Each structure stands twice: as C-alpha cells, then as structure tokens.
N, C-alpha and C positions, 0 to 999 in steps of 0.2 A: 589565640588571643588570651591573655592572662586574666585571672579572676579580678584583678584590680582595674582592668582597663576595658571592660565591656561597656559599649555605649548604653547608657541607662540613666533614668532619673529615679531616685529613691526618696521617700519621705523620711525626713530626719526628725523624728519625734523627740529625740534627746536634746534638741536645741530649742531655744526660745528667744523672744525679742523683748527688750525693754525700750520704752520710749522716755525721752527727756525733752521737755518743751518749756519755753518761757523766755523772757528777755535776757535772763542771766544764765541760760542753759550752757552756752559756749564757755563762758568764763568758769562756771562751776565745774563742768566736766573736765576742762583743761587742768584744773587744780587737783583732780582726783586720780587720774590715770597716768600710766608711764609714757604715753605717746601724746603728741601735740594734736589738739583739735582746732585751736585757733588758726585760721587760714586753711583749714582742710577743704580742698576743692570739692565741688558737688559730684565730680566724676571719679572720685577716689574713695576707697575705704582703707582703714588702717587696723593693724593688729595692735593690741595693747593689753596691759594687765592692771588690775586694781589690787592693791597690796595693803597689808597691815603696816603698822608703824615700824615693825621689825623687818620689813622688806619681803615678807613671805606672801605668796600669791593667794588672794581670796577668790580670784577668778581670772581667767583670760577671756578676751572678747574681741570681736570685730566691730568697729565703730564707723558710722558714716553719717553724713549730713542729710536730713530728710526735709529741710526747709530752712529759711533764714534764722529761725529760733528753735530748731528741732533737730534732734539726733536720735539714731537708733543703735542699739547695742545687741549683738548676737552672742549668746553665751549658753552654757550648759543649763538645761531646763531645771535640774534639781537644785540649782543655785539662784535661779532668777528671783524668787521672792525674798530670799535672804539678802541678796545684793541690793535689791530695790529698797528694802528696809534700812540697810546700813547706809546707803547713799543718802536716804531721806533724813537720817539723823544729823547730817552735816549741812543740810540746806540752810538752816537758820533763817535769816531774813532774805536770802536770795529768792528771786522770782523764777522758780523752776518747779515743774511738776514731774514726778517719776511714777511710771506704772508699767505693768506687764501687758504687752499687746496680745491678748489671747486670741484675737481674730486673725492673726498672721500665721502662715504656715511656712516652714523652711523645707526646701528640697535640695538635694545635691544632684546635679546633672553632669554627665560625662559625655563629651562629644555629641551634645544635643544639637540638632538642626535649628532649634528654636533660640538657643543661646547666642548672643553676639560674640564675635571674635574680639577678645580683649586680653591685654597683659594682666598677670596677677595683680589683684587689689584694685583694678579698675572697676567702676560702677556705672551702670546706666539704668534708666527707667523706661518702662513702656506703660500701656494703659492698665496693666494688671499688677504692677509692682516693680521690684528691683531685681537686677542681675548683678552679682558681685563675683568677679573672676577669682578663683581660689588657686593657691599654689599647687603645683603638680610635681610628682617624682619622675615623670617621663614627658613625652611630647603631647600627651593627651590634654585636651582642653577641659577644664573643670570649672563649674560655676555654681554658686548658691543661688537659688531662686526663692525670694521672699515675697509672698503674695497673700492676699486674702482669699484666693481661689485655690483650693487643694487640687493637686493633680491626681489622676487615676493611675497610680504607679505602685510598684512593689514597696510595701512598708518596711522591708528589711534593708536598713542602711549599713549593713556590715561591710560590704565591699567599699562603699564611700568612706566609712570610718577608717578602714584599713589604709586606704589611699591617703587620707589625711595624715596618718602616722608616718607613712613612707615619705610624705612631703615635708615632714618636720613640724606637724601641727597637732600635737596632742591637746586634749581639752582637760582643764581642771574641773573636777566634779566634787560633789559633797564629800566623798571619801578622801580626796586629796587636798581639800582646802586647807591653807595655812601650813603646808608641808614643804613647798619648794620656793626658792628664790627664782625670779624671772630668768636669771642667767643659767640656771639648771635646765631651762627649756630653750636655751640659745636665743632668747629674745633680744639680747644685745647684738647678736649676729644677723638676725632676720628682720631687723627694722621695727621691732616691737617696743623699743625704748628710744626716746629722744633725750640724749644727755644734755641738751642745751635748753630744755623747755622750762626749767625752774622747778619749784617745789611741788611735791605730791606725797602722799603717805608712803613711807619707806624709802624715799629718794636718797637720803643720806647713806643708808646701808648699801643700797644698790650701786650708787656712784663710787663709794669707797672701794668696794670689791673690784669694780671695773678699772678704776684709775690706778689702783695699787697692784693690778695683775694678780689678784687673790682668788680668782675663780678656779676652784679645784674640782668641782663636780659639774658634769655636762650630760647632755642627752645623747643617747644612741638609739638607733632603730634596728630591730632584728625580728626574725621569724623563727618559729619552732613548729615542728609537726606535733599535733596534739592527739593523744590516744582517745578513742571513742569512750565516753562515759567517765573520763578522768575529770575531777572538779577543776574548773578554770580558776586561775589566780584572779585577783581583783585589783583595780587601781589602788595604790598605796601599799600593796603587799611587798614583802622583802624579796630581794634577788640574792641568789647564793652562788658560791663558786662550785662549778660542776665537779662532783666527786670529792669535794672538800668538806669542811666542817660546817657547823650550824650557824656560824657567825655571818650575819648579812653583809653583803658587799655592794649593795645597791638597792634600788627601789623601783617598782613599777609605777610609771606616771599614768599611762593609759594603754588600753589594749583592745583588740577586736579579733573575733574569730571568723574566718571565711573557710567553709568546708572543714578540712582537717588541719588547717594552718592557723596558728595564732600569730598575729602581728602586734608587736609591743614597742612602745617608747619607754625607755628606762633611764633612770639617773645612775651614772657610774662615776667613780673617782678616776680622773684622768691618769693618775700615776699607775693605776692598775692595768691600763690599756697598753698594748694588746695581749699581755701575758696571761691575763685571767680569762678563763672560759666561764660563761654565766649560765645558770640554770634557773628555770622558773619553778616556783612552789616549794622546792626542797633541793638539797645538794644532789639528790638522785633524780630530780625531775627533768623534763625535756630541756635540752640545751638550746640556747639561742644562737642563731647564726647572725652576728652583728655586722652592720655596715660601719665602717670607721666613723667615729664622731667628727663633726664639722671642725671642732677645735682640736688641734694636735696636743699631745701630752707635753707639759713644760720640759724644757731642757734641764 
C-alpha cells in the first residue's frame, strides 16, 4: 500500500473555518468569489477562489451551506484572519457577520469506515458535524471531517496533504497569496470557476484569459526524492531547469514531504512542456518527475 493511500485520519491543523451568517450572506458571498453560491444545494460543497481586482488569488477555499442564512469556508489557517478582515471591508450595509470558527477542527480521512460513501464535493451532516468528500488521485475515498469534536489521530497531515496535491488541490497560503491566477491552479478545469455567475473581484481579468485562450501557465504535479538534511523549498519558491542556468522557469505552488519524497504542485509555462526537465531549489537540485499537465500545450 502506498504512503498516500494508507487508511487513516489526520488532524489538519493548517486548515481553518470561516463562518458567514446573516440575511445577506448568500448574496454577499456570491459577489465575492469565483464560484456560485446562490442555489448551492445543502448536500454539496464547492471549490472557489477569492481574488484581487487584478485576478490573482488571495485564497482558495471550499464553501458549503451551513443553514438558510449561513455558509462555511475552509481555507489555509495562516490566511483565515486576513481573509476575514478583507471580506469585512466590503460588507458595508449588508447584513452579514464574518468570523473564524475557532471551535471547529478539520481532519482528513482516507477509506474511513465512519465516512459516508459520496462522490467528490458531496456533503452530509451527522450529530457531530460535516463530512465533505474530497477529490482523489486514485480509487481511495477521501473526506474532510469538520467537527467541534477533535479526533484522537496522528497530528501529521503530510500524507493527506500530499494526496491533495496528487488530486490537483494545492492550497494558497500566506507565502503564495497574490501570486497566481486561478487558471494557473486549473480552477477553470476543475469546477472552481463559474463563468456565468456575474461579477466578482478579478472577474474581468480571469474571463478575458479564458475566452481569448490566453492561459499560458498551468499547474503540474510531480515528486522528487529528497536528500536527508537538505533544506526543503517553500511555497512560492522558484523552479529551475535541471542542469540549466539560474533563470527561473516556474514556481512552487504548494508542497508536502512524506518520508524521503517531496510532492509538489508547480506552475509551469505550457510551451516549455515536455522538453524542459524541472528541478527544485536550484538547477542542480532534485529533479521533479512530473505528471503531464491537465491542459496540453497549445498547438
């Protein structure tokens, strides 16, 4: 059994929950993020991004309806307070409150007997909280558990994080905020953008790139064997041509280490694929073995 597919639940301390509640919560949130929340069914969650006016991602998130006038957002913990403050700046006269739910814990469960069998992005509730089915890179069932009851599990979420990356779900964190367009994370391909929903911050930039076929940079997932004691690259670090010069040819979006293997989601230029071999940390650093990007290089 692979390191990414062990049946387990891990505490995901790097994720947090924001709450939005009030009579105007639906209309307000719908106007702020890349995906639709108006008409969002109770039994579904959706992937979305919150962007700057220039179309760059301030955060990516999972959103679901927690009641008739209530929503929950799952996002990187180190951005939770920043995003809550920024959203609050635009509330104006809308009747909506925004806060971080410090009493909720997020876990990632793989092939758990407790998790219901659901297709990705389905949601259900029980007496203790929410189950949200996560995307998977293989046939294993993955689900987030959001509850006010912490589970007695391994606090190391490295394997879950690596499986997120393999499934095409890197997280925007403080180090990568305002660096990437949503299309660089394939959000136009994985359902994270609703191009028919109307205005939101950055909508014009994102729509223009989509409709003009001007998306040149895409996400790729790869792994590299990592030497013991060698400093790990960080999200936002440059990616280099293996054996080449010092000019960056890409950027690390997100990464995780499991044992001696680094799993990385990286932004590359499609026209460089597949001729370029990529290395982490430096041109002489560990080479990435990349899975072909979801979007083929333009003809």
